[in-house]
VEXMI-617978 format. One line per 2 residues: number of its first residue (from 1); their letters; for each residue x, y, z of C-alpha. Coordinates in steps of 0.05 Angstrom, whole numbers, padded with zeros to 5 digits. Layout:
<atoms>
NUM) a) X:Y:Z; ... $
</atoms>
This chain:
<atoms>
1) xx) 02875:00570:02713; 02872:00589:02640 $
3) xx) 02797:00595:02645; 02803:00643:02705 $
5) xx) 02854:00687:02667; 02807:00689:02608 $
7) xx) 02750:00710:02653; 02793:00766:02684 $
9) xx) 02815:00790:02615; 02743:00790:02592 $
11) xx) 02721:00828:02654; 02775:00881:02644 $
13) xx) 02757:00889:02570; 02683:00895:02587 $
15) xx) 02698:00948:02640; 02740:00987:02591 $
17) xx) 02686:00984:02538; 02633:01004:02588 $
19) xx) 02675:01063:02611; 02686:01085:02539 $
21) xx) 02612:01079:02524; 02595:01121:02586 $
23) xx) 02644:01175:02566; 02618:01178:02495 $
25) xx) 02546:01177:02520; 02560:01235:02567 $
27) xx) 02594:01273:02511; 02537:01263:02462 $
29) xx) 02484:01279:02515; 02520:01343:02531 $
31) xx) 02521:01361:02458; 02447:01343:02451 $
33) xx) 02425:01381:02513; 02465:01443:02496 $
35) xx) 02455:01451:02420; 02502:01508:02404 $
37) xx) 02474:01558:02454; 02484:01632:02441 $
39) xx) 02544:01668:02466; 02547:01665:02542 $
41) xx) 02527:01728:02578; 02594:01759:02596 $
43) xx) 02613:01823:02632; 02583:01865:02576 $
45) xx) 02516:01831:02580; 02460:01871:02613 $
47) xx) 02420:01836:02665; 02347:01823:02652 $
49) xx) 02287:01783:02671; 02244:01734:02632 $
51) xx) 02168:01739:02634; 02164:01786:02694 $
53) xx) 02221:01753:02732; 02204:01680:02725 $
55) xx) 02231:01626:02679; 02190:01593:02624 $
57) xx) 02148:01533:02645; 02109:01526:02580 $
59) xx) 02122:01548:02509; 02073:01579:02461 $
61) xx) 02074:01594:02386; 02030:01643:02349 $
63) xx) 02021:01648:02273; 01975:01688:02227 $
65) xx) 01962:01695:02152; 01913:01752:02138 $
67) xx) 01919:01752:02062; 01917:01680:02039 $
69) xx) 01847:01694:02015; 01844:01770:02015 $
71) xx) 01776:01804:02011; 01730:01795:01976 $
73) xx) 01721:01720:01990; 01743:01677:01932 $
75) xx) 01796:01688:01878; 01822:01759:01875 $
77) xx) 01888:01791:01852; 01912:01803:01923 $
79) xx) 01905:01730:01945; 01969:01696:01966 $
81) xx) 01951:01623:01980; 02023:01606:01999 $
83) xx) 02018:01651:02059; 01971:01600:02091 $
85) xx) 02017:01542:02079; 02077:01581:02104 $
87) xx) 02042:01600:02170; 02014:01531:02182 $
89) xx) 02081:01498:02168; 02115:01543:02218 $
91) xx) 02060:01531:02270; 02060:01456:02262 $
93) xx) 02136:01449:02265; 02141:01491:02328 $
95) xx) 02084:01452:02360; 02119:01386:02343 $
97) xx) 02181:01413:02378; 02145:01425:02443 $
99) xx) 02110:01493:02435; 02045:01464:02460 $
101) xx) 02028:01514:02514; 01955:01531:02524 $
103) xx) 01961:01601:02496; 01985:01579:02427 $
105) xx) 01943:01602:02368; 01939:01607:02292 $
107) xx) 01891:01653:02256; 01880:01664:02182 $
109) xx) 01842:01707:02133; 01785:01745:02167 $
111) xx) 01804:01717:02235; 01874:01748:02232 $
113) xx) 01864:01818:02260; 01908:01879:02266 $
115) xx) 01886:01885:02338; 01924:01821:02354 $
117) xx) 01988:01863:02349; 01961:01931:02370 $
119) xx) 01971:01965:02438; 01911:01972:02484 $
121) xx) 01913:02049:02484; 01893:02046:02410 $
123) xx) 01840:01993:02418; 01885:01932:02409 $
125) xx) 01893:01867:02446; 01967:01851:02436 $
127) xx) 01974:01824:02507; 01922:01771:02492 $
129) xx) 01954:01749:02426; 02024:01766:02401 $
131) xx) 02049:01777:02472; 02017:01712:02496 $
133) xx) 02065:01671:02453; 02140:01661:02459 $
135) xx) 02150:01665:02384; 02104:01695:02332 $
137) xx) 02105:01690:02256; 02062:01728:02206 $
139) xx) 02060:01719:02130; 02023:01774:02095 $
141) xx) 02029:01834:02048; 02071:01892:02069 $
143) xx) 02091:01962:02048; 02140:02015:02070 $
145) xx) 02138:02012:02146; 02072:01974:02152 $
147) xx) 02039:01906:02153; 01973:01894:02117 $
149) xx) 01912:01866:02153; 01857:01871:02101 $
151) xx) 01798:01854:02146; 01788:01920:02183 $
153) xx) 01798:01904:02257; 01808:01961:02274 $
155) xx) 01838:01982:02208; 01877:01950:02151 $
157) xx) 01948:01973:02166; 01991:01959:02226 $
159) xx) 02042:02015:02231; 02097:02026:02282 $
161) xx) 02056:02075:02324; 02005:02019:02335 $
163) xx) 02054:01978:02376; 02100:02030:02408 $
165) xx) 02125:02005:02475; 02079:01944:02472 $
167) xx) 02115:01880:02451; 02151:01837:02502 $
169) xx) 02127:01863:02569; 02087:01799:02578 $
171) xx) 02118:01741:02540; 02138:01746:02467 $
173) xx) 02213:01741:02454; 02216:01734:02379 $
175) xx) 02174:01762:02322; 02180:01744:02248 $
177) xx) 02145:01787:02195; 02148:01755:02126 $
179) xx) 02123:01818:02091; 02153:01862:02038 $
181) xx) 02187:01928:02058; 02158:01931:02128 $
183) xx) 02223:01937:02168; 02248:01995:02125 $
185) xx) 02228:02037:02186; 02279:02006:02234 $
187) xx) 02273:02060:02287; 02197:02056:02288 $
189) xx) 02196:01981:02298; 02251:01985:02350 $
191) xx) 02205:02032:02389; 02155:01975:02394 $
193) xx) 02205:01934:02434; 02187:01929:02507 $
195) xx) 02222:01864:02524; 02217:01828:02457 $
197) xx) 02287:01805:02438; 02286:01808:02362 $
199) xx) 02240:01828:02305; 02258:01797:02238 $
201) xx) 02232:01820:02171; 02250:01853:02104 $
203) xx) 02267:01921:02077; 02254:01903:02004 $
205) xx) 02206:01862:01963; 02213:01791:01989 $
207) xx) 02182:01749:01934; 02184:01676:01951 $
209) xx) 02140:01616:01961; 02139:01576:02027 $
211) xx) 02180:01611:02081; 02154:01596:02152 $
213) xx) 02167:01521:02150; 02240:01530:02131 $
215) xx) 02250:01584:02185; 02223:01536:02237 $
217) xx) 02267:01480:02209; 02329:01523:02215 $
219) xx) 02311:01545:02285; 02300:01474:02309 $
221) xx) 02353:01432:02275; 02347:01357:02279 $
223) xx) 02380:01299:02316; 02381:01223:02316 $
225) xx) 02384:01172:02371; 02444:01127:02364 $
227) xx) 02447:01069:02413; 02481:01068:02462 $
229) xx) 02503:01141:02456; 02434:01173:02458 $
231) xx) 02414:01235:02419; 02465:01266:02372 $
233) xx) 02452:01332:02335; 02463:01325:02261 $
235) xx) 02443:01396:02243; 02447:01439:02305 $
237) xx) 02394:01492:02316; 02412:01561:02290 $
239) xx) 02402:01627:02324; 02339:01666:02307 $
241) xx) 02382:01713:02264; 02420:01657:02229 $
243) xx) 02356:01619:02215; 02322:01681:02184 $
245) xx) 02381:01699:02140; 02392:01627:02118 $
247) xx) 02318:01621:02098; 02323:01687:02061 $
249) xx) 02384:01662:02023; 02349:01597:02004 $
251) xx) 02279:01622:01989; 02282:01692:01959 $
253) xx) 02311:01723:01896; 02354:01779:01923 $
255) xx) 02314:01807:01981; 02346:01846:02039 $
257) xx) 02330:01816:02106; 02335:01855:02171 $
259) xx) 02335:01833:02244; 02325:01886:02298 $
261) xx) 02352:01867:02367; 02342:01896:02437 $
263) xx) 02416:01883:02451; 02475:01858:02409 $
265) xx) 02476:01792:02446; 02404:01779:02428 $
267) xx) 02428:01768:02356; 02455:01704:02387 $
269) xx) 02389:01680:02416; 02367:01608:02405 $
271) xx) 02293:01594:02417; 02268:01558:02479 $
273) xx) 02281:01483:02479; 02340:01495:02432 $
275) xx) 02388:01530:02479; 02343:01588:02499 $
277) xx) 02360:01662:02495; 02428:01686:02518 $
279) xx) 02394:01723:02575; 02326:01751:02593 $
281) xx) 02285:01812:02575; 02313:01883:02579 $
283) xx) 02285:01949:02558; 02335:02004:02541 $
285) xx) 02369:02042:02486; 02409:02037:02442 $
287) xx) 02379:01982:02400; 02410:01950:02339 $
289) xx) 02395:01920:02272; 02433:01874:02225 $
291) xx) 02421:01873:02150; 02435:01816:02102 $
293) xx) 02425:01821:02027; 02406:01752:02001 $
295) xx) 02440:01772:01937; 02422:01747:01868 $
297) xx) 02446:01788:01808; 02392:01816:01763 $
299) xx) 02391:01775:01699; 02436:01806:01646 $
301) xx) 02407:01843:01587; 02387:01803:01525 $
303) xx) 02356:01832:01462; 02288:01799:01470 $
305) xx) 02268:01812:01398; 02321:01762:01376 $
307) xx) 02291:01705:01415; 02237:01664:01381 $
309) xx) 02260:01598:01409; 02309:01576:01463 $
311) xx) 02335:01507:01479; 02306:01470:01538 $
313) xx) 02353:01457:01596; 02344:01388:01625 $
315) xx) 02370:01377:01696; 02420:01321:01700 $
317) xx) 02405:01279:01762; 02458:01270:01815 $
319) xx) 02464:01208:01858; 02459:01241:01926 $
321) xx) 02475:01185:01975; 02520:01175:02036 $
323) xx) 02583:01172:01993; 02564:01238:01958 $
325) xx) 02554:01272:02026; 02618:01244:02055 $
327) xx) 02658:01268:01995; 02630:01338:02003 $
329) xx) 02644:01338:02078; 02716:01319:02063 $
331) xx) 02723:01376:02014; 02697:01425:02066 $
333) xx) 02741:01393:02120; 02684:01377:02168 $
335) xx) 02677:01311:02204; 02627:01278:02251 $
337) xx) 02568:01232:02249; 02533:01239:02182 $
339) xx) 02462:01214:02175; 02399:01220:02132 $
341) xx) 02343:01262:02162; 02279:01225:02183 $
343) xx) 02240:01254:02124; 02296:01236:02075 $
345) xx) 02306:01308:02051; 02378:01319:02072 $
347) xx) 02443:01290:02098; 02474:01330:02154 $
349) xx) 02529:01331:02205; 02556:01378:02258 $
351) xx) 02630:01385:02274; 02645:01415:02343 $
353) xx) 02720:01407:02342; 02769:01464:02355 $
355) xx) 02720:01504:02396; 02676:01516:02334 $
357) xx) 02608:01492:02313; 02606:01477:02239 $
359) xx) 02546:01446:02206; 02535:01418:02136 $
361) xx) 02469:01399:02103; 02463:01367:02034 $
363) xx) 02396:01366:01999; 02378:01298:01971 $
365) xx) 02334:01330:01917; 02393:01363:01882 $
367) xx) 02459:01357:01920; 02455:01431:01939 $
369) xx) 02490:01445:02004; 02494:01495:02061 $
371) xx) 02557:01498:02103; 02559:01545:02162 $
373) xx) 02607:01559:02219; 02551:01580:02267 $
375) xx) 02601:01602:02319; 02621:01659:02272 $
377) xx) 02569:01670:02217; 02522:01729:02232 $
379) xx) 02549:01733:02303; 02564:01805:02323 $
381) xx) 02632:01822:02352; 02642:01835:02426 $
383) xx) 02635:01910:02438; 02703:01943:02430 $
385) xx) 02732:01883:02394; 02714:01891:02320 $
387) xx) 02728:01835:02271; 02787:01840:02225 $
389) xx) 02747:01831:02162; 02778:01830:02093 $
391) xx) 02765:01890:02049; 02725:01878:01984 $
393) xx) 02787:01868:01942; 02816:01817:01990 $
395) xx) 02749:01782:01997; 02742:01776:01921 $
397) xx) 02812:01748:01914; 02802:01698:01970 $
399) xx) 02736:01674:01942; 02763:01665:01872 $
401) xx) 02823:01626:01897; 02778:01581:01940 $
403) xx) 02730:01564:01884; 02786:01555:01834 $
405) xx) 02820:01504:01881; 02756:01467:01899 $
407) xx) 02710:01474:01840; 02717:01402:01816 $
409) xx) 02700:01375:01885; 02638:01419:01898 $
411) xx) 02570:01403:01869; 02557:01455:01815 $
413) xx) 02626:01482:01829; 02638:01499:01755 $
415) xx) 02569:01529:01744; 02579:01598:01773 $
417) xx) 02597:01659:01731; 02659:01695:01758 $
419) xx) 02639:01758:01719; 02578:01766:01764 $
421) xx) 02619:01769:01829; 02588:01814:01881 $
423) xx) 02620:01832:01948; 02580:01861:02006 $
425) xx) 02592:01868:02080; 02536:01849:02128 $
427) xx) 02533:01904:02180; 02505:01918:02249 $
429) xx) 02477:01988:02260; 02467:02022:02328 $
431) xx) 02403:02062:02338; 02399:02114:02392 $
433) xx) 02332:02134:02423; 02290:02180:02379 $
435) xx) 02300:02236:02430; 02375:02225:02436 $
437) xx) 02424:02279:02415; 02480:02228:02407 $
439) xx) 02513:02224:02339; 02501:02159:02300 $
441) xx) 02556:02107:02309; 02593:02079:02250 $
443) xx) 02567:02012:02224; 02601:01950:02252 $
445) xx) 02622:01897:02202; 02598:01826:02217 $
447) xx) 02614:01784:02156; 02635:01794:02083 $
449) xx) 02593:01759:02030; 02621:01742:01962 $
451) xx) 02564:01721:01916; 02563:01695:01844 $
453) xx) 02507:01688:01795; 02504:01638:01738 $
455) xx) 02497:01641:01663; 02490:01592:01605 $
457) xx) 02514:01594:01534; 02457:01576:01488 $
459) xx) 02438:01578:01414; 02374:01619:01403 $
461) xx) 02331:01616:01341; 02308:01684:01314 $
463) xx) 02240:01699:01284; 02273:01692:01215 $
465) xx) 02298:01622:01232; 02371:01641:01241 $
467) xx) 02413:01613:01297; 02449:01662:01343 $
469) xx) 02494:01649:01403; 02472:01683:01467 $
471) xx) 02495:01682:01539; 02436:01684:01587 $
473) xx) 02430:01687:01662; 02401:01635:01709 $
475) xx) 02353:01671:01756; 02320:01647:01819 $
477) xx) 02345:01625:01887; 02381:01562:01862 $
479) xx) 02427:01598:01814; 02471:01633:01866 $
481) xx) 02536:01610:01898; 02556:01647:01962 $
483) xx) 02617:01648:02007; 02620:01684:02074 $
485) xx) 02684:01708:02106; 02695:01727:02179 $
487) xx) 02753:01750:02221; 02795:01690:02200 $
489) xx) 02795:01711:02128; 02830:01651:02097 $
491) xx) 02774:01602:02113; 02700:01611:02096 $
493) xx) 02652:01615:02154; 02595:01600:02106 $
495) xx) 02586:01569:02038; 02524:01552:01998 $
497) xx) 02514:01528:01927; 02506:01465:01887 $
499) xx) 02466:01493:01828; 02440:01439:01781 $
501) xx) 02480:01410:01724; 02440:01417:01659 $
503) xx) 02441:01394:01587; 02413:01435:01529 $
505) xx) 02356:01400:01493; 02307:01414:01437 $
507) xx) 02286:01486:01420; 02225:01512:01457 $
509) xx) 02182:01562:01419; 02172:01624:01461 $
511) xx) 02108:01664:01470; 02128:01736:01455 $
513) xx) 02146:01780:01513; 02086:01827:01507 $
515) xx) 02034:01772:01501; 02064:01737:01561 $
517) xx) 02058:01801:01602; 01984:01807:01584 $
519) xx) 01975:01733:01603; 02007:01747:01671 $
521) xx) 01962:01807:01684; 01902:01763:01670 $
523) xx) 01929:01706:01712; 01977:01728:01767 $
525) xx) 01991:01656:01787; 02035:01651:01725 $
527) xx) 02088:01688:01765; 02141:01638:01787 $
529) xx) 02147:01672:01856; 02092:01702:01898 $
531) xx) 02099:01776:01912; 02075:01794:01982 $
533) xx) 02068:01868:01970; 02011:01918:01977 $
535) xx) 02003:01952:01909; 01946:01971:01862 $
537) xx) 01984:01978:01796; 02048:01956:01762 $
539) xx) 02086:01998:01713; 02130:01956:01667 $
541) xx) 02194:01982:01637; 02196:01945:01569 $
543) xx) 02266:01971:01553; 02291:01927:01611 $
545) xx) 02255:01863:01590; 02302:01805:01587 $
547) xx) 02305:01729:01587; 02331:01680:01639 $
549) xx) 02325:01608:01659; 02295:01602:01728 $
551) xx) 02325:01555:01780; 02284:01537:01842 $
553) xx) 02311:01533:01913; 02359:01474:01919 $
555) xx) 02311:01434:01963; 02257:01436:01910 $
557) xx) 02257:01381:01858; 02263:01408:01787 $
559) xx) 02263:01369:01721; 02281:01428:01676 $
561) xx) 02303:01499:01686; 02244:01544:01669 $
563) xx) 02252:01592:01609; 02224:01658:01633 $
565) xx) 02214:01729:01610; 02240:01776:01664 $
567) xx) 02204:01842:01675; 02230:01903:01711 $
569) xx) 02169:01932:01746; 02150:01993:01788 $
571) xx) 02098:01974:01840; 02050:02031:01853 $
573) xx) 02000:02047:01907; 01952:02106:01900 $
575) xx) 01994:02133:01843; 02057:02133:01885 $
577) xx) 02118:02089:01875; 02124:02035:01928 $
579) xx) 02186:02000:01903; 02218:01970:01841 $
581) xx) 02221:01895:01831; 02230:01836:01785 $
583) xx) 02175:01790:01759; 02190:01722:01727 $
585) xx) 02138:01692:01680; 02147:01627:01640 $
587) xx) 02163:01646:01568; 02127:01586:01539 $
589) xx) 02058:01558:01556; 02092:01490:01559 $
591) xx) 02120:01513:01626; 02057:01543:01655 $
593) xx) 02034:01514:01721; 01977:01463:01716 $
595) xx) 01906:01486:01706; 01862:01469:01765 $
597) xx) 01789:01470:01785; 01756:01446:01849 $
599) xx) 01694:01407:01830; 01668:01391:01900 $
601) xx) 01647:01423:01945; 01626:01488:01910 $
603) xx) 01633:01556:01943; 01577:01572:01990 $
605) xx) 01564:01500:02011; 01541:01492:02083 $
607) xx) 01575:01434:02118; 01559:01407:02186 $
609) xx) 01619:01402:02233; 01645:01330:02237 $
611) xx) 01614:01311:02171; 01657:01270:02121 $
613) xx) 01663:01311:02058; 01687:01291:01988 $
615) xx) 01739:01340:01962; 01747:01331:01887 $
617) xx) 01786:01368:01834; 01806:01366:01760 $
619) xx) 01878:01381:01740; 01904:01389:01669 $
621) xx) 01971:01409:01640; 02035:01420:01678 $
623) xx) 02098:01378:01675; 02086:01314:01712 $
625) xx) 02090:01281:01760; 02044:01326:01800 $
627) xx) 02038:01330:01876; 01976:01352:01913 $
629) xx) 01960:01385:01979; 01891:01400:02006 $
631) xx) 01888:01450:02063; 01836:01486:02104 $
633) xx) 01848:01556:02129; 01823:01534:02198 $
635) xx) 01852:01463:02202; 01916:01462:02161 $
637) xx) 01934:01402:02117; 01877:01355:02100 $
639) xx) 01907:01307:02049; 01954:01295:01990 $
641) xx) 01914:01266:01931; 01873:01299:01876 $
643) xx) 01810:01272:01909; 01804:01260:01984 $
645) xx) 01754:01251:02039; 01760:01298:02099 $
647) xx) 01725:01315:02164; 01715:01390:02170 $
649) xx) 01708:01425:02236; 01684:01495:02254 $
651) xx) 01723:01552:02284; 01706:01622:02305 $
653) xx) 01726:01681:02347; 01695:01693:02415 $
655) xx) 01624:01716:02414; 01621:01708:02339 $
657) xx) 01595:01652:02295; 01645:01605:02261 $
659) xx) 01682:01639:02205; 01679:01617:02133 $
661) xx) 01732:01565:02117; 01776:01569:02055 $
663) xx) 01789:01500:02025; 01850:01502:01980 $
665) xx) 01884:01453:01934; 01956:01467:01916 $
667) xx) 01986:01428:01857; 02061:01429:01845 $
669) xx) 02091:01403:01780; 02159:01371:01768 $
671) xx) 02191:01440:01757; 02167:01467:01823 $
673) xx) 02113:01511:01792; 02051:01519:01834 $
675) xx) 01977:01529:01820; 01924:01537:01874 $
677) xx) 01849:01539:01874; 01801:01551:01931 $
679) xx) 01729:01550:01951; 01694:01581:02011 $
681) xx) 01648:01538:02053; 01610:01549:02117 $
683) xx) 01622:01497:02171; 01568:01501:02223 $
685) xx) 01549:01467:02288; 01590:01427:02337 $
687) xx) 01641:01401:02348; 01680:01466:02345 $
689) xx) 01755:01461:02338; 01804:01513:02362 $
691) xx) 01880:01510:02359; 01893:01517:02434 $
693) xx) 01843:01566:02463; 01781:01604:02444 $
695) x) 01785:01677:02429 $
</atoms>
């Protein structure tokens, strides 16, 4: 009898556990299959179709990088090798996420043509390329209102007239242009929209290093499979707008990003396979844009003639483990499953309680963090229902109170400089048709950003050997702390920071500010950040020269902050001012990026497709340990050692011979400084490799 009762009790317990497991599994599967979709199409949502009335059955990605090796072939001042890595990283991450449709493509250097984005009436083939993909990313130079294609097919500048009424009538939903200044002509680019949902870009100089890989990473999110509950999203996918602005915040040093949308709800689009757009294609006016300044204060003025030596600033390591991440989650009042990403780069969790979606990611390299309430951050209000945003005075007071209360519990919480506080409202602007007589509407507030820079007290040594106390800024993406406020003003809807803790070390003798400028002109790779801008001259304003320590993005390992001279520069083109910007150059040769030469193969080598080739290099200098990455402009990543063996394949456009292939080696030192070298080889014969289809 006792045995039978035990069996019954066991059976009831097993049934209860099974029921609980099924409920939890269904819950987690629902969360996994619906990763924070955009706002549902309500009564204010226009109706539209997708791809001519049908739903997507395959997903394509397109990417291009015209100026990684700008003409002429080989090293030249306009080369931006990072553009190649940025485009390939974007392409590969989207492919890994399921964008494997047969029309996918990636083209670089002289195979990236202006005609790929140009309407047929002007000799272009946009329907065969940009409008054959669902999402398209380009990393190149830009200028006011244009994108630079230096290879002359049909010309070197894509301007808004080239794509008027062209993009989106076939397939493309989302376009990302990582180019300086291009989207300053918002109305012109909006006129290119013929079904495309959003165009993302910049209205200012957008100096940065890698960008495309992080944009894809933010678009896609990541999840883990936990038995028996199935897939659980740790960092939910962000909307196209949120992903672009987040990447701008992380990667640039004060750029202004802009996203142009066909409709206000398209600001809430997720990409296909991550929730999809809020609804399909439409073509009408008005159109809209949202601006976000990825603010970093310009480094404060310092009398540079006083500075002959400055102390080094060694980064104090943090133990970033599960306990560290849990403590931060508790401070931010978020809960949920916390896990380490498959590549070990971050801890993350998503909290979907209280009808909100809040996500936290913590970088293992530094302890830097990004917290976002993605149900509110950079989400436009419902028409007619504006947000009750705090005014600048209220926002400043709320931010100061928040950081004062939580500073000791936040990584880098005591590192920001309250005197640098900057308050700015992110706004959505309505654009009427160019022929419309309607008066412009007032801007609509979306979020309020309160940003802080960082400064360090240091003891400088003058040229006469005297010690003098100075307070200097920390420049670069990692030196900013930002809080975002929404309609519920008391609680942040976004928070990012975690700047590195440092300890002053031995004095570093500085190369004088004028000699450093001349060294930079002779070797543009000395600049800490790449500048993707079309210009032919720089006019320096010496009266504005200053000094700052440079802090890399918080996902980039860094052993020391980099002492830099900071130059205020006018970028010129044809004798006309393009824009003003900031250039950071290491103030001591001890912090220059490594020197690098490729020994084998040499430029001009003819290589047969499928042949195993020795790629060899010599690296000197830099702050070790060094990391290496070999890439091909036509194949992407080849290997990660100073010397490797690789199989090279050929690639060409239709009815043309295979194009020259740029082989590049990128070396990164322990402070995140980069040096690249490249050679041009001809890969001939079969087999020919193409990304998805032949042109």
